[in-house]
N, C-alpha and C positions, 0 to 999 in steps of 0.2 A: 504494500500500500504506500502510495506517494501522496504527500500533501502539497507539493509544489510541482511546477512544470518539470518534466523529466525527459531527457534524451538518452537512450541507450544506444551506443555506437560500437560496432566491431569494425575497426578500420583495416585497410589493406586488402590485397587481392584474395586472401583466404578468410576474410572476416565473415563469421556467421553468428546468428543469434538463435537460440532455442528457448522457447517459452513453454515451460512444463507446469507452471502453476499460475492461477489467475493473477493478472496485474490490475490493481484498482487505483485509479486516480481520484483522490478525495479533494475537497476544497477547490482550489483553482488549478489543479494539476492536469495539464495536457500530457499525452503520452506519445513519444516519437521513437520509432525503432528504425535504426539505420545500420545495415550490414553491407559493406562495400563489396564483399566477395560473393559467397553463395547465397546471400539473402537471409531471410528470417523463416524459421519453422515454428508455426503456432500449434501447440497442442493443448492450449487452455485459453480462456476468455480474457478479453481486455475491456474494462468498464470504467467510465468516468462519470462525474457529476456535472454534465453539461459542458464538457471541454473536449477539444479536438483529439482525435486519434489519427496518427500518420504512420504509415509503413512505407518507407522511402524506396526500398529495393524489392527484389522479387520475394514473393510470399509463397510458402509451401504449407498446406494444411496437413498437420500430423494427427489431427483428431477432428471431431465436430466442434466448431468454434463459433462463438458469438462476440461481435464487437458492438459495444453499446455505449453511446454518449448520453443516454437519458437516465442512467442509474435505474434501470428496470421500470422506466416510465415516471420516476419521481421528478425528473427535470424534462418536462414535455417538449420544450423547445429544442433540446439536444444540442449538437454541435457537429461540425464536419467530420467525415471519415474519408481519408484520402489514401489511395493506393498508387504509389509512384511508379510501379513496374508490374510485372506479370503476377498472376495468381494461378497456382496449380495444386492439385492433390498430391500427396506423396505417392499414391498409386490409384488409378481410376477404380480398380477393383475394390478399394477400401471404402468406397461410397462416402467420401467426406462431404460434410455440409458446412456452409458458411451463412450465418444469420447476421444481419446488419440492422441496427436501430440508431438512426440519426435524428429522430424527433421531427418536429414540424418545421424547424428552421435550419437544420443541419443538412448540408449538401453531401452527396456521396459521389466520389470521382474515381473511376477506374481508368488509369492512364495507360496501362499495358494490356496485352492480350490475356484473357481469362481462359484457362483450359487448353492452352496451346500445346502443352506437353502431356499432362495427365488431367483429364477433365474432372472437376468437382461433381458430386452427385446432384446436389441442390444448392442454389444460391437463393436466399430469401431476404428481400428488403422489407423489413417490418414497418419502417417509417423513414421518411426523408423529405426534404424540400426538393431541390433539383437533383437528378441523377444523370451522370454523363458516363457513357461507356463506349469502348471500342469493341473489338471482336470477342465474342463469347462462345465457348463450346462447353456446354454443361449438360447434366442429365435433364434438369428442368430449371426454369427461372420463374420465381414468384415475387411479385410486389404486392404488399397488402395495403399500403397507403402511401400517398405522395401529395404534398401541398403545392409543389411547383411543377416543373416539366422534366420528364424522363426522356433523355435523348440517346438513341442507339445509333452510333456512327459506324459500327462495323457489323460484319455478318454475325447472325445469331443462329446457333445450331444446337438442337436438343435431341436426345435419344431415349427419353422416357415417355410413357403415355401421358403424364401430366403436362408435358410440353412447356408452353408459355402461358402464364396467368398473371396479368398485370391489372392492378386496380389503383387509380389515383386521379389526379386532376387532368394533366395534359401529357401527351406522348408524341414524340417525333421519331419516326423510324426512317433512317436514311440508307439502310443497306439490307441485304437479303435476310429472310427468315426461313429456316428449313427445319422440319421435324421428321422423325422416323419412329417406328414402333408404335404407331397409332397416336402420336403426339398431337394434341390440340393446341389452338391459340385462342385465348379469351382475353379481350381487352375491355375493361370497364372504365370509361373516361367521362368524368363530369365536365371537363373542359374540352379543348380541341385535341383530336387525334389527326396527326399529319403523317401520311405515308408517301414517301418520295418515289419518283419514277424508278430509281435504282433499288427500291425496297420490295422487289418481287418476293412472293411467299410461295414456297413449295412444301405442302403439308401432307402428312400421312393421317391427319385427323381433321376435325371440323374447325372452322373459323367463326368466331362469334364476337360482335361488337355490341356494347350496351353502355348504360351509365348516364344517358341524357345529354352527353356532349356531342358536338358536331364532328363530322369527318371530312377531311380534304385528302383526296387520294389520286395518285397517278401510278400506283403500283398494281401489278397483276397478282391474282391469287389462284393457285391450282391445288386441288385436293384429290385424294384417291377415292372418289365416290362419297365424300363427306360434305355436309351442308356448309354453306356460306351464308351468314346472316348479318345484316346491318340493321340495328334496331333504330338508330337515329339518323338525322338528315345527312346526306352525302353530297359533296361537291366534287366533281371531276376536275382535277388540275392538269390532267394529261389523258391520253388514250388509255383505257383500262379494259383488260380482259379477265373475266372471272370464269373458272372452269371447275366443275366437279367430276370431269371425266365422262366416261361412257356409262357409269352406274347411276344409282338412284338418288344421288345427292341433290338437294333442293338449293335454290338461290333465292333469298328473300330480302327485299328492301321494305322495312316496316315504316319508313318515313319518306320524305321527299328525296328526289335525285335531280341535281342540276349540273349544268356545265359552268365553267368559269367565263368563257367567251362564247357568245351565242353562236351555235352551229359549228363549233370547233372540236371539242373533246368528244370522242366516240366511246361507246360501251358495247363490248362483245360478251355474250353470255352463252356458255356451253353447260347444259345441265344433264345431258345424256338422257336417261329415263326418268330423271327427277323433274320437279316442277319449278317454274319461275313465277315469283309473285311480287308485284308492285302494289304496295298498300297506299302510299302517298303519291302525290302528283310527280310526274316525270317531266322535267323541263318546264315546270310551271313558272319559275322565276327567270331562269336562263336556259334557252333551248339547247338541247343536246345536239351534237353532230349525229352521225349515223348510229342508230341503235340496231344491233344485229343479234338475233337469237339463233345461234348455230344449231342447237338441238335442245329439246325439252319434251316432256309429256304435256301437262297442262300449263298454259301461260295465262295469268290473270293480272289485268291492270284495273285496279279498283276505281281509278279516277282518270284524269286527263293525262295524255302522253303527247309531248311536243318535242319533235326531233327533226333533223334535216331529212332523214329517211328512216323507215322502219323495214327491216329485212328479216323475215323468219325463214331459215333454210330447211328446217325439219321440225316436225311435231307429231307425236304419237297420240296426243290427247286432244283437248279442246283449248283453243286460244280465245279469250274473252276480253274485250275492251268495254269497260263500263263507264 
């Protein structure tokens, strides 16, 4: 236990730090771990009372570990948690987990690649303000709360059925998302969800967006016969293709769909033997470019559809425009 700010440093090319017992920063103690050589191995938790935690060099998880700047919720605002380099498990087969609690005001920054050598089993962000990350390879990624914006600037890859489950205010996805072994993607955003053109998703499970916040997207989504659902209003910021493949996965828009520039952004939908459903107006505020339904069983538009052209190439059921 430290009562004042502390920096533990192992200098030199062979410098390493091994943490085998909990480090607690009380009073105004920040905790900084700097190992210039092989980095830091954490096999125990690090906890502070609303003060920052910084791990400057590469981090290896030697056990299931929690980093907490909220003192188990006693300091709700928390403080930043910063990783200055890579994060890996000691061995992927050990199923190491990393839980992060930065509070409502603490940012979490992943500067280096996560799971580039040995992927962690689960990374859970229990609380944070802004979260910024680069490339992630993990079993699954969970965020339970976020008061700011979570920005994923690198490819995100998961290999567990839990996939990606993000809950918070705003999310910006700037690179690809891939899941395997049935992995789903669920994003619950009360603020804006922004999906860049480079952020195509290739999923072995369903995609679900909800939470009441708007969606701006230019990224494609492809699943293996699993549903694609947008619960809230969608604005196309580029040409978008959504595909559930040849199987029975449905594509559902439960709110409005609009273009950014009238008649410019296109929407291609491939539902195979699944249905396509538009619950809200399509192009009601800003007309879509071409709307193409490559394949579907039933297609239902519950209200108005406004697009430069509407092209249905195949349908095994009934197409209804109401």
